[in-house]
N, CA, C and O of each residue as an XYZ file, in Angstrom:
776
protein
N       0.838     -1.183      0.000
C       0.000      0.000      0.000
C       0.878      1.240      0.000
O       1.892      1.302      0.695
N       0.472      2.227     -0.791
C       1.192      3.495     -0.838
C       0.383      4.631     -0.228
O       0.935      5.523      0.417
N      -0.936      4.589     -0.439
C      -1.806      5.643      0.083
C      -3.014      5.024      0.767
O      -3.554      4.014      0.316
N      -3.426      5.649      1.864
C      -4.610      5.212      2.594
C      -5.681      6.292      2.487
O      -5.433      7.460      2.785
N      -6.872      5.887      2.059
C      -8.013      6.788      2.061
C      -8.658      6.759      3.435
O      -8.992      5.689      3.945
N      -8.833      7.920      4.032
C      -9.412      7.990      5.367
C     -10.705      8.795      5.305
O     -10.742      9.913      4.792
N     -11.755      8.197      5.837
C     -13.063      8.842      5.940
C     -13.286      9.205      7.402
O     -13.086      8.377      8.290
N     -13.698     10.433      7.647
C     -13.930     10.852      9.030
C     -14.760     12.123      9.070
O     -15.044     12.734      8.039
N     -15.138     12.505     10.271
C     -16.044     13.621     10.463
C     -15.456     14.978     10.129
O     -14.254     15.207     10.259
N     -16.334     15.872      9.695
C     -15.967     17.274      9.506
C     -16.198     18.043     10.810
O     -16.088     19.268     10.852
N     -16.518     17.303     11.866
C     -16.610     17.832     13.233
C     -15.613     17.051     14.084
O     -15.000     16.088     13.623
N     -15.464     17.489     15.342
C     -14.550     16.793     16.248
C     -15.260     15.790     17.143
O     -14.605     14.938     17.743
N     -16.596     15.867     17.251
C     -17.305     15.028     18.196
C     -17.103     15.542     19.613
O     -16.386     16.519     19.828
N     -17.734     14.886     20.575
C     -17.686     15.349     21.965
C     -16.489     14.822     22.754
O     -16.070     15.439     23.734
N     -15.942     13.689     22.333
C     -14.828     13.099     23.067
C     -13.493     13.529     22.476
O     -13.325     13.540     21.256
N     -12.555     13.879     23.328
C     -11.210     14.222     22.858
C     -10.484     13.001     22.299
O      -9.485     13.141     21.593
N     -10.977     11.820     22.609
C     -10.363     10.581     22.119
C     -10.420     10.483     20.598
O      -9.540      9.877     19.985
N     -11.439     11.071     19.984
C     -11.547     10.999     18.529
C     -10.416     11.787     17.861
O      -9.804     11.314     16.903
N     -10.150     12.968     18.365
C      -9.038     13.755     17.830
C      -7.708     13.058     18.107
O      -6.847     12.993     17.230
N      -7.539     12.538     19.316
C      -6.306     11.813     19.641
C      -6.085     10.652     18.677
O      -4.961     10.414     18.234
N      -7.161      9.928     18.353
C      -7.054      8.784     17.443
C      -6.689      9.239     16.033
O      -5.896      8.584     15.357
N      -7.260     10.354     15.584
C      -6.934     10.876     14.256
C      -5.465     11.267     14.174
O      -4.797     10.980     13.181
N      -4.966     11.918     15.208
C      -3.564     12.335     15.225
C      -2.630     11.129     15.313
O      -1.572     11.104     14.685
N      -3.032     10.134     16.095
C      -2.252      8.898     16.197
C      -2.183      8.198     14.843
O      -1.126      7.712     14.440
N      -3.319      8.149     14.144
C      -3.331      7.533     12.812
C      -2.415      8.300     11.867
O      -1.665      7.691     11.104
N      -2.466      9.617     11.908
C      -1.587     10.424     11.059
C      -0.123     10.092     11.321
O       0.657      9.931     10.382
N       0.248      9.990     12.590
C       1.624      9.651     12.940
C       2.018      8.283     12.397
O       3.125      8.102     11.890
N       1.109      7.331     12.506
C       1.405      5.978     12.012
C       1.507      5.925     10.493
O       2.310      5.166      9.950
N       0.704      6.722      9.811
C       0.833      6.790      8.350
C       2.234      7.244      7.979
O       2.833      6.736      7.031
N       2.752      8.208      8.736
C       4.093      8.718      8.463
C       5.166      7.676      8.782
O       6.128      7.524      8.029
N       5.003      6.960      9.894
C       5.960      5.913     10.269
C       6.074      4.868      9.160
O       7.165      4.378      8.868
N       4.946      4.535      8.548
C       4.926      3.502      7.506
C       5.136      4.052      6.104
O       5.213      3.288      5.142
N       5.229      5.369      5.979
C       5.474      5.969      4.680
C       4.265      6.028      3.763
O       4.416      6.090      2.543
N       3.067      6.010      4.335
C       1.849      6.075      3.529
C       1.432      7.513      3.292
O       1.544      8.359      4.180
N       0.954      7.782      2.093
C       0.303      9.043      1.811
C      -1.143      8.986      2.285
O      -1.702      7.909      2.489
N      -1.735     10.157      2.455
C      -3.122     10.272      2.895
C      -3.987     10.785      1.756
O      -3.643     11.755      1.081
N      -5.119     10.115      1.556
C      -6.164     10.599      0.661
C      -7.385     10.839      1.535
O      -7.784      9.972      2.313
N      -7.978     12.029      1.402
C      -9.139     12.322      2.250
C     -10.020     13.340      1.543
O      -9.761     13.702      0.396
N     -11.062     13.801      2.227
C     -12.083     14.626      1.603
C     -11.757     16.074      1.332
O     -12.613     16.794      0.820
N     -10.556     16.541      1.650
C     -10.098     17.848      1.224
C     -10.496     19.040      2.070
O     -10.187     20.173      1.702
N     -11.169     18.827      3.192
C     -11.614     19.952      4.025
C     -10.573     20.306      5.087
O      -9.700     19.502      5.415
N     -10.684     21.520      5.614
C      -9.767     21.964      6.672
C     -10.432     21.931      8.047
O      -9.854     22.413      9.021
N     -11.632     21.372      8.138
C     -12.400     21.406      9.384
C     -12.478     20.025     10.035
O     -12.305     19.004      9.369
N     -12.739     20.007     11.340
C     -12.998     18.781     12.089
C     -11.841     17.801     12.079
O     -10.680     18.180     11.921
N     -12.184     16.523     12.253
C     -11.163     15.470     12.240
C     -10.433     15.442     10.909
O      -9.239     15.149     10.850
N     -11.163     15.750      9.833
C     -10.540     15.758      8.505
C      -9.364     16.732      8.457
O      -8.267     16.371      8.030
N      -9.597     17.947      8.891
C      -8.555     18.955      8.850
C      -7.404     18.650      9.785
O      -6.243     18.858      9.434
N      -7.717     18.156     10.976
C      -6.666     17.826     11.946
C      -5.769     16.709     11.431
O      -4.549     16.765     11.586
N      -6.371     15.696     10.821
C      -5.627     14.587     10.249
C      -4.680     15.084      9.159
O      -3.497     14.744      9.151
N      -5.210     15.889      8.241
C      -4.393     16.415      7.148
C      -3.266     17.296      7.678
O      -2.123     17.181      7.234
N      -3.584     18.169      8.620
C      -2.564     19.064      9.169
C      -1.427     18.288      9.815
O      -0.259     18.652      9.673
N      -1.769     17.222     10.524
C      -0.731     16.432     11.220
C       0.190     15.744     10.215
O       1.404     15.713     10.412
N      -0.372     15.196      9.145
C       0.452     14.551      8.122
C       1.319     15.593      7.424
O       2.508     15.365      7.203
N       0.733     16.731      7.077
C       1.486     17.788      6.404
C       2.625     18.306      7.275
O       3.714     18.584      6.772
N       2.382     18.437      8.574
C       3.398     18.946      9.492
C       4.625     18.052      9.539
O       5.714     18.500      9.899
N       4.449     16.777      9.171
C       5.562     15.830      9.172
C       6.124     15.594      7.775
O       6.921     14.681      7.557
N       5.695     16.437      6.830
C       6.235     16.347      5.472
C       5.605     15.272      4.627
O       6.162     14.900      3.594
N       4.445     14.753      5.037
C       3.790     13.689      4.288
C       2.961     14.195      3.129
O       2.626     15.376      3.038
N       2.639     13.263      2.244
C       1.785     13.562      1.091
C       0.324     13.532      1.526
O      -0.121     12.577      2.163
N      -0.420     14.583      1.179
C      -1.852     14.638      1.463
C      -2.580     15.077      0.204
O      -2.369     16.179     -0.303
N      -3.437     14.202     -0.289
C      -4.263     14.511     -1.452
C      -5.707     14.644     -0.980
O      -6.264     13.723     -0.383
N      -6.296     15.787     -1.253
C      -7.693     16.013     -0.931
C      -8.538     15.988     -2.187
O      -8.113     16.455     -3.244
N      -9.732     15.443     -2.069
C     -10.676     15.423     -3.185
C     -11.972     16.037     -2.667
O     -12.573     15.530     -1.719
N     -12.394     17.118     -3.288
C     -13.525     17.867     -2.755
C     -14.438     18.350     -3.878
O     -13.947     18.780     -4.923
N     -15.749     18.289     -3.687
C     -16.670     18.827     -4.690
C     -16.596     20.360     -4.737
O     -16.370     21.017     -3.721
N     -16.790     20.899     -5.922
C     -16.694     22.339     -6.129
C     -17.609     23.123     -5.179
O     -17.230     24.194     -4.705
N     -18.803     22.603     -4.900
C     -19.730     23.308     -4.011
C     -19.132     23.522     -2.627
O     -19.424     24.521     -1.971
N     -18.298     22.589     -2.182
C     -17.666     22.743     -0.866
C     -16.500     23.720     -0.917
O     -16.222     24.401      0.070
N     -15.827     23.799     -2.038
C     -14.775     24.798     -2.210
C     -15.413     26.175     -2.140
O     -14.888     27.089     -1.504
N     -16.556     26.306     -2.805
C     -17.257     27.587     -2.835
C     -17.719     28.019     -1.443
O     -17.901     29.212     -1.201
N     -17.910     27.070     -0.526
C     -18.283     27.387      0.858
C     -17.064     27.652      1.728
O     -17.183     27.840      2.939
N     -15.886     27.665      1.099
C     -14.631     28.008      1.753
C     -14.224     27.028      2.848
O     -13.673     27.438      3.870
N     -14.491     25.730      2.646
C     -13.999     24.753      3.619
C     -12.841     23.918      3.072
O     -12.327     23.038      3.762
N     -12.431     24.196      1.824
C     -11.309     23.451      1.242
C     -10.009     23.805      1.956
O      -9.777     24.960      2.312
N      -9.176     22.806      2.159
C      -7.861     22.997      2.778
C      -6.930     23.621      1.741
O      -6.778     23.094      0.640
N      -6.315     24.731      2.092
C      -5.494     25.472      1.134
C      -4.043     25.001      1.065
O      -3.319     25.407      0.156
N      -3.595     24.155      2.000
C      -2.174     23.837      2.059
C      -1.807     22.405      1.731
O      -0.763     21.929      2.177
N      -2.623     21.706      0.973
C      -2.382     20.287      0.703
C      -1.306     20.071     -0.355
O      -0.976     20.980     -1.117
N      -0.772     18.873     -0.389
C       0.140     18.490     -1.459
C      -0.572     18.651     -2.795
O      -0.011     19.164     -3.763
N      -1.832     18.196     -2.822
C      -2.649     18.313     -4.033
C      -4.108     18.340     -3.619
O      -4.542     17.540     -2.790
N      -4.856     19.255     -4.196
C      -6.299     19.323     -3.981
C      -6.975     19.136     -5.329
O      -6.792     19.939     -6.244
N      -7.758     18.070     -5.446
C      -8.506     17.829     -6.670
C      -9.947     18.271     -6.455
O     -10.607     17.837     -5.511
N     -10.419     19.125     -7.330
C     -11.791     19.623     -7.261
C     -12.618     18.897     -8.310
O     -12.300     18.913     -9.499
N     -13.688     18.259     -7.842
C     -14.581     17.513     -8.738
C     -15.964     18.153     -8.688
O     -16.226     19.033     -7.868
N     -16.836     17.702     -9.570
C     -18.154     18.327     -9.668
C     -19.175     17.730     -8.703
O     -20.049     18.446     -8.215
N     -19.080     16.435     -8.422
C     -20.128     15.780     -7.628
C     -19.534     14.921     -6.519
O     -18.349     14.586     -6.534
N     -20.386     14.574     -5.558
C     -19.976     13.647     -4.504
C     -19.660     12.269     -5.085
O     -18.770     11.579     -4.589
N     -20.376     11.869     -6.122
C     -20.106     10.579     -6.762
C     -18.687     10.551     -7.333
O     -17.954      9.576     -7.169
N     -18.316     11.647     -8.010
C     -16.957     11.729     -8.549
C     -15.920     11.731     -7.431
O     -14.851     11.136     -7.563
N     -16.245     12.400     -6.335
C     -15.319     12.452     -5.208
C     -15.027     11.047     -4.695
O     -13.867     10.669     -4.531
N     -16.081     10.274     -4.441
C     -15.890      8.930     -3.889
C     -15.118      8.037     -4.848
O     -14.240      7.285     -4.425
N     -15.441      8.115     -6.145
C     -14.741      7.286     -7.124
C     -13.266      7.671     -7.212
O     -12.397      6.803     -7.295
N     -12.989      8.970     -7.195
C     -11.602      9.420     -7.307
C     -10.796      9.044     -6.068
O      -9.648      8.613     -6.183
N     -11.387      9.204     -4.887
C     -10.703      8.797     -3.657
C     -10.398      7.305     -3.678
O      -9.324      6.877     -3.256
N     -11.344      6.521     -4.169
C     -11.139      5.071     -4.251
C     -10.009      4.736     -5.215
O      -9.194      3.856     -4.939
N      -9.961      5.436     -6.343
C      -8.898      5.183     -7.321
C      -7.516      5.528     -6.770
O      -6.540      4.833     -7.053
N      -7.436      6.594     -5.989
C      -6.151      7.055     -5.458
C      -5.654      6.241     -4.262
O      -4.469      6.286     -3.934
N      -6.545      5.502     -3.616
C      -6.228      4.818     -2.351
C      -5.959      3.341     -2.564
O      -6.523      2.709     -3.457
N      -5.077      2.802     -1.716
C      -4.766      1.374     -1.735
C      -5.427      0.635     -0.577
O      -5.310     -0.586     -0.471
N      -6.111      1.359      0.279
C      -6.839      0.816      1.413
C      -7.638      1.949      2.027
O      -7.398      3.122      1.739
N      -8.603      1.584      2.888
C      -9.532      2.578      3.410
C      -9.732      2.388      4.913
O      -9.837      1.265      5.405
N      -9.781      3.509      5.628
C     -10.034      3.488      7.071
C     -11.106      4.518      7.390
O     -11.055      5.652      6.915
N     -12.077      4.109      8.202
C     -13.082      5.041      8.709
C     -12.802      5.330     10.172
O     -12.735      4.420     10.998
N     -12.641      6.599     10.477
C     -12.613      7.102     11.848
C     -14.047      7.487     12.207
O     -14.930      7.371     11.356
N     -14.309      7.934     13.417
C     -15.659      8.388     13.738
C     -16.144      9.485     12.787
O     -15.389     10.371     12.385
N     -17.398      9.393     12.452
C     -18.055     10.340     11.559
C     -19.530      9.982     11.506
O     -20.007      9.184     12.313
N     -20.249     10.564     10.565
C     -21.691     10.302     10.479
C     -22.077      9.960      9.042
O     -21.452      9.095      8.430
N     -23.087     10.617      8.497
C     -23.630     10.232      7.192
C     -22.571     10.148      6.098
O     -22.493      9.144      5.389
N     -21.754     11.194      5.953
C     -20.759     11.198      4.885
C     -19.732     10.093      5.040
O     -19.373      9.421      4.073
N     -19.264      9.912      6.264
C     -18.279      8.867      6.545
C     -18.858      7.490      6.236
O     -18.203      6.662      5.603
N     -20.086      7.252      6.685
C     -20.719      5.960      6.451
C     -21.000      5.737      4.977
O     -20.832      4.625      4.477
N     -21.425      6.775      4.275
C     -21.674      6.676      2.834
C     -20.408      6.237      2.109
O     -20.439      5.325      1.282
N     -19.294      6.894      2.428
C     -18.035      6.569      1.768
C     -17.565      5.160      2.131
O     -17.125      4.407      1.262
N     -17.658      4.807      3.400
C     -17.234      3.481      3.839
C     -18.067      2.388      3.185
O     -17.524      1.414      2.664
N     -19.380      2.550      3.212
C     -20.226      1.494      2.656
C     -20.108      1.385      1.148
O     -20.315      0.305      0.595
N     -19.782      2.470      0.471
C     -19.576      2.362     -0.967
C     -18.358      1.504     -1.274
O     -18.439      0.608     -2.114
N     -17.214      1.760     -0.604
C     -16.030      0.942     -0.900
C     -16.220     -0.491     -0.419
O     -15.675     -1.419     -1.018
N     -16.990     -0.689      0.665
C     -17.301     -2.053      1.105
C     -18.162     -2.780      0.077
O     -17.938     -3.956     -0.209
N     -19.135     -2.081     -0.470
C     -19.986     -2.678     -1.502
C     -19.160     -3.049     -2.716
O     -19.342     -4.122     -3.292
N     -18.245     -2.162     -3.112
C     -17.381     -2.464     -4.248
C     -16.481     -3.660     -3.957
O     -16.196     -4.452     -4.856
N     -16.030     -3.799     -2.713
C     -15.234     -4.968     -2.339
C     -16.087     -6.234     -2.419
O     -15.636     -7.262     -2.924
N     -17.315     -6.151     -1.920
C     -18.230     -7.299     -1.974
C     -18.485     -7.727     -3.410
O     -18.572     -8.920     -3.701
N     -18.605     -6.756     -4.305
C     -18.860     -7.043     -5.716
C     -17.582     -7.362     -6.486
O     -17.626     -7.600     -7.693
N     -16.448     -7.366     -5.792
C     -15.126     -7.668     -6.351
C     -14.719     -6.657     -7.414
O     -14.003     -6.992     -8.358
N     -15.182     -5.409     -7.257
C     -14.722     -4.323     -8.111
C     -13.302     -3.940     -7.707
O     -12.512     -3.508     -8.547
N     -12.979     -4.095     -6.435
C     -11.602     -3.914     -5.962
C     -11.339     -4.941     -4.865
O     -12.264     -5.554     -4.333
N     -10.058     -5.115     -4.537
C      -9.687     -6.032     -3.445
C      -8.835     -5.308     -2.404
O      -7.949     -5.897     -1.786
N      -9.121     -4.022     -2.224
C      -8.388     -3.198     -1.262
C      -8.983     -3.376      0.133
O     -10.199     -3.506      0.275
N      -8.139     -3.384      1.160
C      -8.644     -3.573      2.520
C      -9.463     -2.380      3.017
O      -9.147     -1.222      2.744
N     -10.524     -2.706      3.754
C     -11.427     -1.698      4.328
C     -11.472     -1.903      5.833
O     -11.725     -3.012      6.303
N     -11.229     -0.843      6.592
C     -11.198     -0.986      8.036
C     -11.910      0.133      8.763
O     -12.108      1.227      8.234
N     -12.286     -0.170      9.980
C     -12.899      0.799     10.882
C     -12.029      0.910     12.113
O     -11.663     -0.096     12.720
N     -11.697      2.140     12.481
C     -10.994      2.388     13.729
C     -12.070      2.673     14.771
O     -12.623      3.771     14.835
N     -12.352      1.668     15.577
C     -13.498      1.695     16.499
C     -13.079      2.291     17.846
O     -12.860      1.571     18.820
N     -12.973      3.610     17.876
C     -12.495      4.327     19.058
C     -13.559      4.289     20.155
O     -14.689      4.733     19.957
N     -13.177      3.750     21.309
C     -14.074      3.693     22.477
C     -15.447      3.125     22.139
O     -16.461      3.554     22.689
N     -15.467      2.159     21.231
C     -16.731      1.505     20.878
C     -17.665      2.339     20.022
O     -18.857      2.044     19.937
N     -17.134      3.388     19.381
C     -17.983      4.287     18.587
C     -18.860      3.532     17.593
O     -20.028      3.876     17.414
N     -18.310      2.511     16.949
C     -19.042      1.793     15.904
C     -19.706      0.508     16.398
O     -20.203     -0.264     15.578
N     -19.731      0.255     17.688
C     -20.267     -1.010     18.202
C     -21.686     -1.309     17.720
O     -21.974     -2.432     17.306
N     -22.565     -0.323     17.771
C     -23.956     -0.574     17.376
C     -24.069     -0.859     15.887
O     -24.862     -1.704     15.472
N     -23.278     -0.156     15.084
C     -23.276     -0.412     13.647
C     -22.765     -1.820     13.355
O     -23.340     -2.534     12.534
N     -21.695     -2.212     14.020
C     -21.135     -3.549     13.821
C     -22.123     -4.616     14.272
O     -22.225     -5.670     13.645
N     -22.850     -4.352     15.353
C     -23.896     -5.265     15.793
C     -24.985     -5.404     14.750
O     -25.505     -6.498     14.531
N     -25.337     -4.298     14.102
C     -26.341     -4.356     13.040
C     -25.844     -5.203     11.869
O     -26.615     -5.976     11.300
N     -24.570     -5.070     11.502
C     -24.031     -5.886     10.411
C     -24.076     -7.370     10.771
O     -24.369     -8.208      9.919
N     -23.789     -7.692     12.023
C     -23.920     -9.082     12.474
C     -25.374     -9.537     12.363
O     -25.638    -10.681     11.992
N     -26.317     -8.650     12.682
C     -27.743     -8.946     12.545
C     -28.095     -9.202     11.076
O     -28.908    -10.078     10.778
N     -27.494     -8.449     10.164
C     -27.711     -8.672      8.725
C     -27.289    -10.079      8.324
O     -27.948    -10.722      7.508
N     -26.188    -10.555      8.901
C     -25.730    -11.929      8.624
C     -26.735    -12.926      9.186
O     -27.143    -13.859      8.495
N     -27.132    -12.729     10.440
C     -28.081    -13.634     11.096
C     -29.387    -13.740     10.313
O     -29.975    -14.817     10.213
N     -29.833    -12.615      9.759
C     -31.109    -12.581      9.040
C     -30.987    -12.958      7.571
O     -31.984    -12.940      6.850
N     -29.779    -13.300      7.109
C     -29.610    -13.809      5.759
C     -29.484    -12.766      4.664
O     -29.642    -13.094      3.488
N     -29.201    -11.514      5.018
C     -29.039    -10.476      4.011
C     -27.577    -10.176      3.681
O     -27.286     -9.490      2.701
N     -26.675    -10.683      4.489
C     -25.248    -10.450      4.299
C     -24.518    -11.754      4.573
O     -24.708    -12.373      5.620
N     -23.678    -12.169      3.627
C     -22.895    -13.386      3.830
C     -21.772    -13.115      4.832
O     -21.199    -12.026      4.863
N     -21.475    -14.112      5.639
C     -20.425    -13.961      6.648
C     -19.088    -13.588      6.010
O     -18.334    -12.794      6.574
N     -18.787    -14.152      4.842
C     -17.513    -13.833      4.182
C     -17.461    -12.364      3.751
O     -16.386    -11.764      3.724
N     -18.610    -11.788      3.415
C     -18.635    -10.373      3.059
C     -18.612     -9.493      4.301
O     -18.029     -8.408      4.277
N     -19.233     -9.941      5.380
C     -19.134     -9.225      6.660
C     -17.673     -9.124      7.083
O     -17.251     -8.121      7.657
N     -16.904    -10.176      6.794
C     -15.493    -10.229      7.182
C     -14.620     -9.277      6.356
O     -13.450     -9.077      6.683
N     -15.173     -8.690      5.296
C     -14.411     -7.718      4.513
C     -14.091     -6.459      5.311
O     -13.133     -5.749      5.001
N     -14.894     -6.182      6.341
C     -14.676     -4.997      7.162
C     -13.792     -5.364      8.357
O     -14.223     -6.066      9.272
N     -12.571     -4.885      8.332
C     -11.645     -5.112      9.432
C     -11.940     -4.096     10.532
O     -12.183     -2.922     10.250
N     -11.920     -4.545     11.771
C     -12.267     -3.667     12.887
C     -11.209     -3.795     13.974
O     -10.882     -4.895     14.421
N     -10.683     -2.648     14.389
C      -9.723     -2.615     15.486
C      -9.920     -1.326     16.277
O     -10.411     -0.329     15.747
N      -9.534     -1.358     17.538
C      -9.615     -0.174     18.392
C      -8.331      0.648     18.345
O      -8.308      1.793     18.797
N      -7.254      0.065     17.795
C      -5.955      0.737     17.757
C      -5.449      0.804     16.322
O      -5.467     -0.193     15.599
N      -5.004      1.976     15.922
C      -4.583      2.200     14.541
C      -3.427      1.299     14.120
O      -3.405      0.813     12.990
N      -2.474      1.073     15.008
C      -1.316      0.243     14.655
C      -1.755     -1.161     14.272
O      -1.278     -1.713     13.281
N      -2.660     -1.739     15.048
C      -3.133     -3.096     14.746
C      -3.958     -3.114     13.471
O      -3.860     -4.063     12.692
N      -4.769     -2.085     13.238
C      -5.581     -2.034     12.026
C      -4.688     -1.960     10.790
O      -4.923     -2.678      9.818
N      -3.676     -1.107     10.813
C      -2.760     -1.016      9.671
C      -2.010     -2.322      9.452
O      -1.776     -2.729      8.314
N      -1.640     -2.969     10.538
C      -0.960     -4.264     10.434
C      -1.860     -5.290      9.743
O      -1.416     -6.000      8.840
N      -3.101     -5.367     10.158
C      -4.041     -6.307      9.543
C      -4.291     -5.967      8.076
O      -4.428     -6.862      7.242
N      -4.348     -4.691      7.771
C      -4.575     -4.286      6.380
C      -3.418     -4.712      5.484
O      -3.637     -5.145      4.353
N      -2.190     -4.592      5.980
C      -1.037     -4.980      5.167
C      -0.909     -6.496      5.037
O      -0.355     -6.994      4.056
N      -1.419     -7.226      6.023
C      -1.358     -8.692      5.996
C      -2.451     -9.314      5.138
O      -2.348    -10.476      4.746
N      -3.489     -8.551      4.846
C      -4.666     -9.084      4.160
C      -4.321     -9.586      2.767
O      -3.679     -8.891      1.979
N      -4.751    -10.783      2.486
C      -4.624    -11.352      1.148
C      -6.029    -11.586      0.631
O      -6.782    -12.366      1.214
N      -6.396    -10.912     -0.470
C      -7.777    -11.010     -0.951
C      -8.137    -12.418     -1.383
O      -7.315    -13.156     -1.926
N      -9.384    -12.769     -1.128
C      -9.924    -14.051     -1.561
C     -10.665    -13.818     -2.866
O     -11.625    -13.050     -2.922
N     -10.215    -14.481     -3.901
C     -10.862    -14.320     -5.203
C     -12.060    -15.251     -5.284
O     -11.949    -16.459     -5.074
N     -13.205    -14.661     -5.593
C     -14.413    -15.449     -5.773
C     -15.033    -15.074     -7.099
O     -15.017    -13.910     -7.499
N     -15.571    -16.050     -7.765
C     -16.215    -15.805     -9.042
C     -17.638    -15.315     -8.817
O     -18.395    -15.877     -8.026
N     -17.977    -14.256     -9.532
C     -19.352    -13.762     -9.537
C     -19.853    -13.903    -10.972
O     -19.762    -12.966    -11.766
N     -20.376    -15.066    -11.291
C     -20.761    -15.359    -12.670
C     -21.822    -14.408    -13.198
O     -21.900    -14.155    -14.400
N     -22.637    -13.885    -12.293
C     -23.718    -13.002    -12.682
C     -23.297    -11.542    -12.791
O     -24.118    -10.677    -13.097
N     -22.010    -11.264    -12.540
C     -21.545     -9.888    -12.464
C     -20.476     -9.623    -13.490
O     -19.582    -10.450    -13.670
N     -20.538     -8.481    -14.178
C     -19.468     -8.071    -15.057
C     -18.300     -7.556    -14.208
O     -18.478     -7.210    -13.040
N     -17.114     -7.511    -14.803
C     -15.905     -7.167    -14.053
C     -15.952     -5.753    -13.475
O     -15.537     -5.550    -12.334
N     -16.441     -4.785    -14.223
C     -16.449     -3.408    -13.735
C     -17.810     -2.788    -13.987
O     -18.131     -2.418    -15.116
N     -18.605     -2.674    -12.942
C     -19.946     -2.092    -13.105
C     -20.028     -0.698    -12.512
O     -21.074     -0.052    -12.571
N     -18.921     -0.232    -11.938
C     -18.918      1.100    -11.318
C     -19.022      2.093    -12.420
O     -19.041      3.297    -12.167
């Protein structure tokens, strides 16, 4: 892996642990020599993560829709800022630039981005690792719901296992680098439907 796409909140949340986790992840990206791909904003966990990587001389690529640039939330000091027209283009471009994906705490946008790359992994559009940094149990209820999806027959256990979950960034990155994709044939699916 050369670059990690990170999805996270444009807010800080109520717990200081979320910011601490974002900064810890930034430090670990630098230790391992990974570039950062993220949503291009200067606010919340997103901005703090980017600033920490930049402060250590790391590569940070932001991808942001033009409407958000116009609202003046784009980060002005990135290695590269790509401006796209739509959220759909943003997600596709971030996926293309990234070799793996991590979700920190966030809400609708974070979940939208995470579930899109997970869906693409399930459909074998890509075989890049997808992980959640589950800080202080932030994602416990969501993970419980995914287990419920398996129990109720809407999600296969092997696809549930596509989402790596750890409470510590170092262990999550370790698991992501160790991951060897399982190739499965989808006879009913074309190779690239994105």
